[in-house]
VOGU-3710 file (C-alpha; in Angstrom, 3 decimals, decimal comma):
1> melrkrspyc> -1,812/-7,152/17,803  -5,228/-8,482/16,881  -5,352/-11,548/14,644  -8,471/-12,143/12,579  -9,437/-15,624/11,448  -9,591/-15,902/7,638  -10,110/-19,672/7,516  -9,645/-22,655/9,867  -5,865/-22,549/9,372  -5,112/-18,974/8,322
11> welpaegrmr> -5,087/-15,779/10,394  -4,657/-12,174/9,307  -2,815/-9,351/10,999  -4,505/-6,218/9,564  -2,270/-3,596/7,950  -1,885/-0,884/10,581  0,654/1,829/11,301  3,658/1,435/9,000  2,445/-1,849/7,518  1,976/-1,655/3,734
21> vpgrvyatee> 0,223/-5,029/3,486  -1,406/-7,360/6,020  0,379/-10,222/7,718  -0,927/-13,751/7,277  -0,111/-16,613/9,602  -0,861/-20,281/8,968  -1,531/-21,905/12,331  -4,063/-23,418/14,676  -5,526/-21,308/17,456  -3,529/-23,325/19,989
31> mlrgdeqrqp> -0,254/-22,545/18,181  -0,859/-18,808/18,543  -1,343/-18,877/22,312  1,400/-17,788/24,658  3,668/-14,788/25,040  6,439/-16,437/23,002  4,356/-15,813/19,842  4,356/-12,031/20,271  7,901/-11,501/19,054  7,605/-13,435/15,758
41> lrqvanvasl> 4,209/-11,801/15,123  5,857/-8,399/15,609  8,477/-9,499/13,073  5,699/-10,377/10,593  4,311/-6,849/11,028  7,793/-5,357/10,560  8,329/-7,293/7,325  4,926/-6,069/6,103  6,244/-2,499/6,365  9,147/-2,962/3,919
51> pgivkaalam> 9,009/-1,130/0,554  7,828/-3,020/-2,502  6,221/-5,901/-0,598  3,254/-7,445/-2,404  0,097/-9,174/-1,189  1,077/-10,031/2,420  3,911/-10,895/4,785  3,505/-14,616/5,468  4,419/-16,962/8,303  4,183/-20,739/8,265
61> pdmhwgygfp> 3,050/-22,899/11,235  6,682/-23,615/12,208  7,120/-19,865/12,822  9,475/-18,729/15,579  11,728/-15,774/16,285  14,642/-15,223/13,894  17,100/-12,538/12,846  14,974/-9,778/11,264  12,445/-12,033/9,578  10,754/-14,763/11,620
71> iggvaafdwe> 11,957/-18,260/10,805  9,101/-19,701/8,803  8,668/-16,342/7,067  7,897/-15,709/3,394  7,742/-12,321/1,676  7,813/-11,256/-1,970  8,953/-7,866/-3,263  8,553/-6,252/-6,670  11,770/-6,917/-8,616  12,040/-3,305/-9,825
81> egilspggvg> 10,759/-1,317/-6,854  11,315/-3,594/-3,877  14,126/-4,476/-1,507  16,467/-7,373/-0,791  17,227/-8,183/2,849  19,905/-10,598/4,144  17,739/-11,014/7,256  15,031/-12,446/4,994  17,428/-15,198/3,910  19,344/-15,849/7,107
91> ydincgvrla> 22,903/-16,672/8,054  22,824/-20,288/6,857  22,181/-19,591/3,171  20,540/-22,587/1,471  20,285/-24,583/4,623  18,247/-27,443/3,212  17,249/-31,095/3,247  17,775/-33,977/0,869  16,135/-37,381/1,053  17,400/-40,607/-0,508
101> ttalgeddlr> 15,445/-43,839/-0,862  16,899/-47,374/-0,816  15,945/-50,939/-1,685  16,377/-51,929/1,976  13,542/-52,773/4,352  13,493/-52,345/8,123  14,121/-56,064/8,635  17,299/-55,766/6,536  18,438/-52,810/8,581  17,819/-53,781/12,214
111> prletlvdel> 20,621/-56,373/12,631  23,224/-53,892/11,330  21,736/-50,620/12,559  24,257/-49,974/15,317  27,181/-50,727/13,015  25,670/-48,442/10,381  25,158/-45,458/12,670  28,679/-45,841/14,102  30,171/-45,918/10,595  28,112/-42,909/9,496
121> yrsipsgvgs> 29,280/-41,008/12,576  32,918/-41,874/11,857  32,733/-41,132/8,130  30,647/-37,924/8,073  32,504/-35,011/9,751  30,181/-33,093/12,077  30,270/-30,442/14,767  31,331/-26,792/15,054  34,300/-25,969/12,797  34,530/-29,514/11,442
131> tgsvklsgke> 36,614/-30,060/8,321  36,107/-32,643/5,613  38,190/-34,783/3,309  37,602/-32,426/0,360  40,352/-29,784/0,450  39,905/-26,974/-2,047  42,328/-24,563/-3,614  41,058/-21,037/-4,141  40,600/-21,787/-7,854  38,563/-24,938/-7,212
141> arkvlqqgsr> 36,515/-23,218/-4,499  35,431/-20,587/-7,029  34,318/-23,374/-9,370  32,194/-24,826/-6,552  30,588/-21,409/-6,025  29,710/-21,202/-9,718  28,711/-24,802/-10,401  27,223/-26,145/-7,140  26,155/-29,799/-7,266  27,414/-30,053/-10,853
151> wavaqgfgqe> 30,974/-29,587/-9,613  30,524/-32,347/-7,032  29,086/-34,801/-9,579  31,884/-33,984/-12,045  34,390/-34,919/-9,315  32,738/-38,321/-8,861  30,526/-37,471/-5,872  27,269/-38,896/-7,149  25,444/-39,306/-10,425  24,095/-37,033/-13,140
161> rdllhtedgg> 20,518/-38,001/-12,314  20,998/-36,506/-8,833  20,976/-33,077/-10,484  17,527/-33,684/-11,953  16,168/-34,322/-8,462  17,722/-31,227/-6,874  15,955/-27,869/-6,667  17,249/-25,661/-9,516  19,476/-28,538/-10,608  21,722/-27,770/-7,643
171> clpeadpgav> 23,023/-24,558/-9,208  21,831/-20,952/-9,305  23,293/-19,328/-12,433  23,671/-15,746/-11,189  26,609/-16,629/-8,951  29,729/-14,473/-9,047  32,673/-15,584/-6,872  34,037/-12,046/-7,230  31,208/-10,875/-4,946  32,382/-13,190/-2,141
181> seralkrglr> 34,971/-11,855/0,302  38,328/-13,562/0,736  37,413/-14,275/4,339  34,210/-16,069/3,302  36,078/-18,014/0,637  38,761/-19,048/3,125  36,120/-20,345/5,540  34,782/-22,600/2,795  38,080/-24,159/1,738  38,037/-27,008/4,290
191> qlgtlgsgnh> 34,349/-27,420/5,176  32,956/-29,006/2,023  31,458/-32,399/2,853  30,756/-31,620/6,515  27,457/-31,790/8,356  27,937/-28,868/10,737  26,315/-28,385/14,133  23,104/-27,214/15,796  19,997/-28,557/14,100  21,935/-30,151/11,236
201> flevgvvdtv> 21,664/-33,921/11,123  21,792/-37,180/9,228  18,846/-39,520/9,840  18,174/-43,111/8,841  14,446/-43,745/8,780  11,697/-45,941/7,401  8,491/-45,075/5,534  5,807/-46,067/8,034  2,676/-44,543/6,440  1,653/-43,619/2,911
211> fdetaartfg> -1,186/-41,082/2,646  -1,278/-40,584/-1,141  -0,563/-43,793/-3,058  -0,381/-42,122/-6,470  2,072/-39,419/-5,406  4,100/-41,950/-3,400  4,531/-44,119/-6,500  5,599/-41,060/-8,470  8,190/-40,249/-5,782  9,379/-43,877/-5,548
221> laegqvtlml> 8,144/-44,395/-1,972  6,661/-47,512/-0,364  5,806/-48,527/3,199  8,648/-50,289/4,993  11,326/-48,680/2,798  14,538/-47,436/4,449  15,484/-43,816/3,755  18,336/-41,411/4,440  17,694/-37,735/5,226  20,404/-35,042/5,376
231> hsgsrglgyq> 20,040/-31,524/6,765  22,945/-29,113/6,253  23,804/-25,809/4,593  26,571/-23,498/3,413  28,603/-23,741/6,623  31,017/-20,908/7,513  31,088/-19,569/3,973  27,374/-18,769/3,934  27,516/-17,314/7,437  30,327/-14,992/6,404
241> vcddflavmn> 28,520/-13,858/3,238  25,529/-12,834/5,347  27,694/-11,125/7,955  29,685/-9,224/5,324  26,644/-7,771/3,592  24,761/-6,940/6,789  27,765/-4,806/7,749  27,937/-3,067/4,354  24,190/-2,420/4,193  24,223/-1,015/7,723
251> reaagsglap> 27,021/1,389/6,764  25,151/2,523/3,662  21,693/2,650/5,253  21,721/6,403/5,894  22,038/7,261/2,215  19,623/4,656/0,902  16,379/6,334/1,951  15,380/3,116/3,700  14,451/3,132/7,377  13,200/-0,331/8,411
261> pdrqlvcawi> 11,493/-0,625/11,815  14,132/-3,084/13,039  17,886/-2,739/12,532  18,018/-6,474/11,791  15,831/-5,802/8,740  18,543/-3,701/7,099  18,068/-3,961/3,353  18,881/-2,390/-0,001  16,861/-1,543/-3,086  16,976/-4,520/-5,440
271> ssdiarqyfr> 18,107/-2,199/-8,213  21,129/-0,987/-6,195  24,683/-2,198/-6,742  25,005/-3,540/-3,200  21,792/-5,611/-3,464  22,852/-7,068/-6,797  26,268/-7,874/-5,336  24,657/-9,588/-2,330  22,359/-11,528/-4,658  25,346/-12,869/-6,624
281> amncaanyaw> 27,247/-13,752/-3,422  24,145/-15,393/-1,920  23,817/-17,545/-5,045  27,454/-18,604/-4,584  26,734/-19,681/-1,005  23,622/-21,559/-2,166  25,693/-23,428/-4,740  28,272/-24,299/-2,077  25,483/-25,734/0,099  24,174/-27,912/-2,731
291> anrqilmhha> 27,678/-29,220/-3,427  28,063/-29,892/0,290  24,883/-31,980/0,523  25,770/-33,810/-2,694  29,121/-34,865/-1,221  27,544/-35,820/2,114  25,077/-38,101/0,362  27,856/-39,707/-1,688  29,854/-40,509/1,455  26,738/-41,849/3,199
301> rqvfervfga> 25,974/-44,055/0,189  29,489/-45,512/0,395  28,984/-46,287/4,093  25,724/-48,124/3,348  27,439/-50,146/0,620  30,252/-51,167/2,982  28,019/-52,069/5,907  25,548/-54,094/3,843  28,095/-55,495/1,375  25,861/-54,251/-1,422
311> gprdlamdll> 26,726/-52,758/-4,781  25,039/-49,612/-6,099  22,473/-51,627/-8,070  21,414/-53,760/-5,081  21,385/-50,858/-2,595  19,561/-48,562/-5,043  20,188/-45,465/-2,932  18,622/-42,794/-5,148  18,069/-39,137/-4,422  14,351/-38,413/-4,152
321> ydvchniakr> 14,806/-34,643/-3,848  16,858/-31,821/-2,345  15,029/-28,709/-1,150  16,317/-25,296/-0,115  15,121/-23,470/3,026  16,915/-20,104/3,238  17,073/-18,153/-0,016  15,807/-15,179/-2,036  14,890/-15,971/-5,641  13,706/-14,127/-8,711
331> ethvvdgreq> 10,396/-15,761/-9,618  7,299/-14,912/-11,628  3,943/-15,197/-9,854  0,389/-14,054/-10,539  -0,522/-11,106/-8,298  -3,950/-9,488/-8,582  -4,590/-11,270/-11,864  -1,347/-10,395/-13,639  2,111/-11,902/-13,821  4,741/-10,057/-11,828
341> vlcvhrkgat> 8,473/-10,615/-11,421  9,252/-10,819/-7,711  12,098/-11,368/-5,291  10,695/-14,112/-3,054  12,376/-14,409/0,345  11,945/-17,790/2,022  13,512/-18,010/5,457  12,891/-21,368/7,070  10,315/-22,079/4,379  10,204/-24,539/1,490
351> rafapgheav> 9,279/-24,018/-2,128  6,008/-25,873/-2,840  5,375/-25,562/-6,569  2,231/-27,102/-8,034  1,765/-30,077/-10,374  2,697/-29,152/-13,929  5,018/-26,273/-12,987  8,010/-26,092/-15,332  10,437/-25,668/-12,410  9,452/-29,096/-11,025
361> ceafrpagqp> 11,578/-31,908/-12,482  9,735/-33,727/-15,224  9,408/-37,022/-13,329  7,493/-35,344/-10,503  5,357/-32,843/-12,431  2,206/-34,977/-12,248  2,383/-34,903/-8,418  3,935/-31,495/-7,754  7,243/-30,620/-6,133  8,358/-32,910/-3,293
371> ilipgdmgtc> 8,494/-31,082/0,063  10,667/-32,588/2,798  9,634/-31,767/6,376  11,959/-33,109/9,084  10,632/-33,372/12,620  12,631/-33,749/15,815  14,850/-36,724/16,636  12,153/-38,619/18,483  8,962/-38,466/16,421  8,632/-38,461/12,637
381> syilagtqka> 9,240/-36,586/9,373  7,003/-36,047/6,340  7,096/-35,923/2,576  4,515/-33,556/1,099  3,748/-32,294/-2,407  3,175/-28,763/-3,684  -0,262/-27,497/-4,732  -1,917/-24,903/-6,926  -3,335/-23,209/-3,826  0,222/-22,589/-2,639
391> meetfgssch> 0,914/-20,829/-5,943  -2,153/-18,640/-5,383  -1,704/-17,880/-1,666  1,933/-18,249/-0,619  4,063/-17,698/-3,737  4,429/-21,470/-3,933  5,717/-21,886/-0,358  5,146/-24,130/2,642  6,684/-24,907/6,041  10,186/-26,374/6,407
401> gagrrlsrka> 10,164/-28,356/9,664  8,680/-28,587/13,131  9,946/-25,178/14,282  11,464/-24,482/17,662  9,222/-24,236/20,719  12,057/-23,582/23,183  15,189/-21,515/22,711  18,464/-23,398/23,021  19,019/-21,964/26,510  15,521/-22,919/27,598
411> akraskgrvi> 15,971/-26,419/26,180  19,197/-26,881/28,142  17,411/-25,843/31,332  14,509/-28,194/30,621  16,842/-31,128/29,951  18,639/-31,003/33,303  18,531/-34,344/35,089  17,474/-36,182/31,920  19,505/-38,554/29,730  18,221/-37,734/26,256
421> yreladkgil> 20,061/-40,459/24,360  18,597/-43,100/26,660  15,099/-41,687/26,206  15,582/-41,982/22,446  17,051/-45,494/22,754  13,942/-46,534/24,691  11,945/-45,524/21,599  14,189/-47,652/19,382  16,167/-44,663/18,048  19,976/-44,727/18,127
431> vrwtgrstla> 21,728/-41,366/18,279  25,346/-40,232/17,934  26,408/-36,643/18,522  29,466/-34,382/18,603  28,722/-31,165/20,501  28,687/-31,189/24,295  25,279/-29,575/24,588  23,822/-30,769/21,268  21,348/-33,313/22,614  20,058/-30,938/25,283
441> eempdaykdv> 19,552/-28,091/22,795  18,013/-30,387/20,180  15,898/-32,645/22,374  12,446/-33,479/20,972  10,690/-31,285/23,566  12,454/-28,216/22,136  10,347/-28,470/18,968  6,696/-28,108/18,061  4,672/-31,166/17,145  5,649/-31,708/13,503
451> sevvevvhga> 2,428/-33,640/12,828  0,389/-30,626/13,936  2,533/-28,321/11,776  2,031/-30,577/8,751  -1,706/-30,852/9,419  -1,949/-27,048/9,149  -0,365/-26,797/5,691  -2,276/-29,873/4,523  -5,557/-28,546/5,900  -4,913/-25,096/4,444
461> giarkvarlr> -4,284/-26,709/1,046  -0,827/-25,207/0,504  0,760/-28,706/0,588  -0,601/-32,215/0,724  0,605/-35,201/2,702  2,259/-38,013/0,762  4,126/-40,134/3,348  5,479/-40,215/6,897  8,929/-41,396/8,009  9,883/-42,873/11,372
471> plavvkg> 13,472/-42,316/12,626  15,688/-45,308/13,425  19,105/-43,651/13,865  20,350/-40,055/13,992  23,774/-38,397/13,746  23,912/-34,830/15,120  26,678/-32,230/14,936
//
């Protein structure tokens, strides 16, 4: 597959064969070298062949192989004549990140850092199959699926203003618990308020560099400020929703008239009953994920208050923003000079709406939507802001993280003979973990250089750098 350079940070895969539109990849030339890039590039071409796709199939610089769509993939389909694909959303529906700021400085934190990370590890359930302190009845679980973060706040897990700083207010309205299977619902009854496993984490960090003083002030950021970042999703409930609908769509594929080039790209016409049912169930899982992160932040805030003996006013732990990574949304964008209603799939990609956009909370509209980009455990994370160029080129989308460089198996092989937690401790980073192989699979070397990834989206103009965070302590599942 021949890539043609469109600009210093954007490459085009010409529409050939079954492709209906070109593929576009945001990357440096170095990022595109190596055989491991062939498979996700093939996935970009496969996505470009799906019916109803508009403009281009996109991939962000954190691109790597995923189920059906590449992780880091973005694609938009005409709402009337296009398709909806669970593979374009992923198994962890609304896996996302939220960032809270505090009134603490690094000097306040250092003497109590080890106590803090131990208390966070004890108080925040993590790991495969972990269960939390929030036990739901079937009736209450359905309320969570309909109300998302609003349910959590109503139960005392946080504050009303948290909703203003959450994408979509922490609730997608077209959620129907009746579209969610009993098995999926059952899996969600005991997992609310749990971190999960794999790449999910809780990270205490400090703002070490501000790139855009004006935007940083708008976001409430300052150098030396201690922050808390959470990365989690819809847990077993979201996984089951995806699994359920992949099975149904595969069974019905023969009569749909759809023949995607990859079985993992099984899909349904947006106008079909099964696609609309999946959309409603997916929204339920997204709402569950927002409620989950809201509860996690509330518990973390309580830990900070205990460890530092500080009240809410003195600690001032406020939610900066919560962003969603894995979702399909109905949005209106300008395509070829006219407004068009689209189904925008973002899989391992972050919404990056421009300054002034009505979907951006009012406090941040002058700067654009906050974009939260976690790195690996050992380097740094970034806060970016959305741009008008993103609206024009990428349906208001940007990258979502560093992106894997090594598979989990390859990372485990590469970590043999190394003591990852000691390597991190030598950098001044404390880490606590649950899974036996977690640190090996999630070691910093398993990921791309997040600074290089961020430089691509900043250089391409589809996001702009606001601040950088340095990790001090990490809790992994």
